[in-house]
C-alpha positions in Angstrom: 0.0 0.0 0.0 1.2 3.5 -0.7 1.1 6.2 2.0 -2.0 7.8 0.7 -3.9 4.5 0.8 -2.7 3.8 4.3 -3.9 7.2 5.6 -7.2 6.8 3.8 -7.7 3.4 5.3 -6.9 4.7 8.8 -9.4 7.5 8.3 -12.0 4.9 7.2 -11.2 2.9 10.4 -11.8 5.9 12.6 -15.0 7.1 10.9 -16.5 3.7 10.5 -15.7 2.7 14.1 -17.1 6.0 15.4 -20.4 5.6 13.6 -21.0 1.9 14.2 -22.9 1.0 17.3 -21.2 -2.4 17.4 -17.8 -3.8 16.5 -16.9 -7.5 16.2 -13.8 -8.3 18.3 -11.8 -11.5 18.3 -9.0 -12.4 20.7 -8.1 -16.0 20.9 -11.6 -17.4 20.7 -14.7 -16.6 18.6 -15.6 -13.0 17.7 -18.2 -11.2 19.8 -20.3 -8.1 19.0 -19.4 -5.4 21.5 -20.7 -1.9 22.1 -18.0 0.7 22.4 -17.1 4.4 22.1 -14.3 6.0 20.0 -12.1 8.0 22.4 -8.8 9.7 21.6 -7.9 7.5 18.6 -9.0 4.1 19.9 -12.1 2.0 20.5 -12.8 1.8 24.3 -15.1 -0.8 25.8 -16.2 -2.2 29.1 -17.2 -5.7 30.1 -16.6 -9.0 32.0 -18.5 -7.9 35.0 -22.0 -8.4 36.3 -24.6 -6.8 34.1 -22.0 -6.0 31.4 -21.1 -7.6 28.0 -18.8 -10.6 28.1 -15.5 -9.9 26.4 -13.9 -12.4 24.1 -11.2 -14.7 25.5 -7.6 -13.6 25.0 -8.0 -9.8 25.4 -5.1 -9.1 27.7 -2.7 -6.2 27.9 -0.3 -6.2 24.9 -2.2 -8.9 23.0 -3.5 -8.4 19.5 -7.2 -8.4 18.6 -9.0 -8.5 15.3 -11.7 -5.9 14.9 -14.4 -5.9 12.2 -16.6 -2.9 11.8 -20.0 -3.1 10.3 -22.2 -0.6 8.6 -24.7 1.0 10.8 -27.5 1.0 8.2 -26.9 -2.3 6.3 -25.0 -4.3 8.9 -22.4 -5.5 6.4 -18.7 -5.5 7.0 -16.9 -2.2 6.1 -13.4 -2.7 7.3 -11.3 -4.9 9.5 -8.2 -3.9 11.5 -5.7 -5.3 13.9 -5.8 -3.7 17.4 -3.3 -3.6 20.2 -5.1 -4.2 23.5 -4.5 -2.1 26.7 -6.3 -2.8 30.0 -6.9 0.6 31.7 -6.1 0.7 35.4 -9.1 1.7 37.4 -9.1 5.3 38.6 -6.1 6.3 36.4 -6.4 9.5 34.5 -6.9 7.6 31.2 -9.5 5.3 32.8 -11.5 8.3 34.1 -11.6 9.9 30.7 -12.6 6.7 29.0 -15.3 5.9 31.6 -16.8 9.4 31.2 -17.3 8.6 27.5 -18.6 5.1 28.1 -21.0 6.2 30.8 -22.7 8.6 28.4 -23.3 5.7 25.9 -24.3 3.0 28.4 -28.0 2.2 27.8 -30.3 0.8 30.5 -27.8 0.7 33.3 -29.6 -0.6 36.4 -27.4 1.4 38.7 -26.5 4.6 36.9 -25.5 6.4 40.0 -22.9 3.7 41.0 -21.9 2.7 37.5 -18.3 4.0 37.7 -17.8 2.4 41.1 -19.0 -1.0 39.8 -16.9 -0.7 36.7 -13.8 0.1 38.8 -14.4 -2.8 41.2 -15.8 -5.6 39.0 -15.3 -4.9 35.3 -12.5 -4.4 32.8 -12.1 -1.3 30.6 -10.1 -2.0 27.5 -8.6 0.3 24.9 -8.2 -1.1 21.4 -5.7 1.0 19.5 -5.9 0.5 15.7 -2.9 -0.9 13.9 -2.8 -1.8 10.3 -6.1 -2.0 8.4 -6.7 -5.4 6.8 -7.1 -5.3 3.1 -7.4 -9.1 2.6 -11.1 -9.3 3.5 -12.7 -12.6 2.6 -15.4 -12.9 -0.1 -17.7 -15.1 1.9 -20.0 -13.9 4.8 -18.1 -15.5 7.7 -21.5 -16.3 9.2 -21.3 -18.5 12.3 -23.6 -20.1 14.8 -24.4 -17.7 17.6 -22.5 -18.1 20.8 -24.2 -19.5 23.9 -25.8 -16.9 26.1 -27.9 -16.6 29.2 -30.2 -14.2 27.5 -33.4 -15.8 26.5 -36.9 -14.9 25.3 -39.2 -15.0 28.3 -42.0 -16.9 26.7 -43.5 -17.5 23.3 -46.0 -15.1 21.9 -49.6 -16.4 22.0 -50.8 -17.9 18.8 -53.7 -15.4 18.5 -51.5 -12.3 18.9 -51.1 -11.7 15.1 -54.8 -11.9 14.6 -55.5 -9.5 17.4 -52.9 -7.0 16.2 -54.0 -7.1 12.6 -57.7 -7.4 13.2 -59.6 -5.3 10.7 -61.9 -2.7 12.1 -65.5 -2.7 11.1 -66.7 -0.7 8.1 -67.9 2.8 8.9 
């Protein structure tokens, strides 16, 4: 790649990652879809604690990770990049700045007042700094069987529900 292509690819990494609600991250195991924020040139995410997203195996300080960014509107892959993983130390200056950004984007937190305390004591905050963009994207979809999760549908919808919702009103 020439220098112009590299800088263009890095700009695409930043813009696509900023705008995407989810990124797919792979450490040593299967990829996981993770919510994140873009902060000071890197994707920052929180997880591995009660009530938070599970992080993929192998995301340790200094380890590499593969990140795939999807389109927000169509959901298809836009770009993939290799990241360097850093685990932010709780209560450090960098951790405080990252958590301030994450807290603003965290939806439906059950304990919004104590969120930073819980993250400091029970969760990990990671910084994924982009390395080289990958230009060797595969042609196939890479679709995989969903990973096991504790999240389930509470119960099935009643059989009559579609009829009740779509019931025609009487003629006027």
